N, C-alpha and C positions, 0 to 999 in steps of 0.2 A: 796525650801529654796535658800535664796540670801542673802550672806555675804555682809554687808554695811561697817562697821568698825570693829576694834578690837572687841568691844562688841555688837556690833548692827548686828540684822539679820532680815531679812523680810521672813515671811512663808505665803505660799497660803493653803487654807484649803478649805473641802468639806463644810464648813457652809456659803460660799460666801464671807469670809472676808479675807484680808490681813493683818498682824498683824506686827509692828514692835516692835521689842524686844530688851532691853537693859539689857544685861545679862539675866536673867530669868524673868524679869519683862515685862509687856506689856506696851510699851510708847505710842502706837497710834494704832487704830483701823481703816482700811481704809473701808468703804463700798461702796457699788455701784454695783456689779455683783447681778445678780439673779440667778445665778447658781454657783456651785463649782467652785473656782479658781483652775486652773490647773498649770499654769507657771508664772514664774516671769522673769524678764530681766532688768538690768540696761540700760538705754538710755545713750549714750555718755559715755561709759564705761572708756574712757581713759581720760577723764575729771574728776580730782578728787572733784572738788567743783559741779558737777552734782548732782541736787537733783530729777533728773527725772528717773521715772523707769515706765515699762509696765507691766501688767496682762492680761492674757488669761483666758477666762472662758468657762464653758458648755454652758453659754448664747450666746455663739457666738461672744461676743464682746471682742476685744481688747481694753484696756484703757490706756493711757498715762497720767501719774499721777506726781505732783509735792509734793516731802515730804515736811510737813511743821509742825512745833511744834503743832499748833493749830487746824488745818483742813486739811482735804483731800481735793486737788485742782485738778479738772479733767482738764487736757489740751486738750485733743481731744480722742475720741472712735470711732472706726469703727466696722461693722458687719462685719464678715468673711463667707460669704455664700457659698464659694466655698469648704469648709470642710463638709463632710457628717457626721462627729462625732466630738467629743470635741477636743481641742490642748493640748497637753501635752509638748510640748516644744517651748519656744518662744526665739529667738536671735537677738539682734539688731546689 
């Protein structure tokens, strides 16, 4: 879980999706990973206006995404082959 603002939260799930909640309502569903999403991290956490975040999945990929009202924008992804198992923590 990643707290974004007062009422906004991002969650990672075993169904391969990242969800952005506004209170208890799902505002956006980020699709892209092919395995359970295990970790989330805000990119540029000291920048209040930053809409970038990273997600890590069992598929071995870390995705850098931009939050958008209408769509998921993939900025960059990379495969982390050095891990022998899934990633549970991601810190930017």
